[in-house]
C-alpha angles and dihedrals in degrees: 000000000000090000092056091048095050095044104038106021120042119174117258115202105194142355110219092207118019122223091240091058090051093050092048091055093047091051094050093049095047093047098044093055097063090043092056092044098086090069089068125073111269120248122169125181089181123065118168127353123353140170128213142173144177148175129211156147117299127205113191117197118221117278126227114237116197146147095053118186122188114189102319097330119101114210122212124222133046141234140181139250123210134204134203122251111277145162138284140182138192140190125195141189113203149164127224118209096205094241100083096278127105138165130205145182115229138194118194145177132201127191126189129161115228109251122250091192111051117203096216137049095242094056119086121220115245122217096207150336137079137246112233124183127188134160146109134289136190109216132190116201141180128207116214128217113227094166096263132116090202106050125047114176117196142182133206151170133209144188130199148114128290133190113220109202118194094202111201096329108187126183124200087242093062104264113146127186130170109169143113124226128183131225140175111260141194132196143187124214131200115181148163124213123201114192116227104222100201091061112044111222096021120114134175114226136199118193146181116207132185114198122191126187109208128223132354128316118203116217129194122219145130136258112212089329097317115115112248140174133198135169129236118211132210112338116209130193134185116199138182116202140188116197151138134251126201126195109216094206121037115196114233115251115265113270114257112262111274117254117238109263109257112225117232111256113261113251113260112261115257113261117229133202127190122211113188127208137203119253113292089357135119097178116117118247121214089258089051092052089053093051094048090047090053092048089050092051093048092050090063097047093045125061094256117171100176140014119212115203110190121181127206142177140200122253097260096107140042119288092248096050092044091054094052090048093051091053092050090050092051091048091052092054092046092053091050091050088054089051090053093054107272115137110244090225089067096055130080116188126191139153131233101184116210095342125109094033115201089209113033112234140157124253120296097025124138104219114171094204091057092055095081151115121225120214114199122189110205 
């Protein structure tokens, strides 16, 4: 009995900082960060469902062993057992709400070999075995906006349940334990995501995690063939991970701002030329020839499709006579336009007699401005 007591349980007088105090500090820090987050501008590289995973380096702090019972004899005092640095991995399935917050369900695994060479006097050496942890956690996280499209820091906290497997633990004094016991657990997360632009929705991540198993776990074993039990107190792990995260749904980029509709240019107003005639005449005066030549030239420089030539008279003749005279005047102008180079197919000529007077008069009035042909470039 005394050998077991000396080798596996050495008395410990005082803890300078208790595990419970450390856990309280951790919980306060992790919970305060998300509560302060809404004061910052929201930025969320993850909207909707995503998957993530990572592997890393795990540092397990020494565990307290206490309340040993060998056979029917309870042993007083406590001691610690340490482990070498090991590895860990985790995989998660989560959902981002698009406002900075996201939640995820995580599965994890930790592996550390019990240390044969303890680094403090209150920690017993172990001849063999390893400490394996595995379980599930529910995490809440928040992504910060630091004004960058390349770096997205985040923090989080999680609660869950972990199995702590003392796998073939063997002490030099003869204690053997090979059993897994579960415990509620909590963790804090600090991370940084770097989006990978060539693959929309993919980001590389780097994280620090602090995992704490809460309360005592009671293990069964034997000491040199004698049934024994002992308790392991809070188990603490520091981990550094590298991983990836992939968003299963990538929102399409916002459409470019719509350009203001451009109104179709208003059609150019028709250009009109007036050719005047002497009373009861349809011959062209020198001034009329100049005006017709100008109209022909303008029809070539402007995008003219048709030329309307409309003839009119004053009211000094009968309606039938005036109608015929207006047609002759229109035909005379049409012929001169063709002479000046305008294709005949582009010209329509018609007479309107003594209607549409430019200067309103009564019947039988000789009005020079009403004796005219109107050339309209369209």
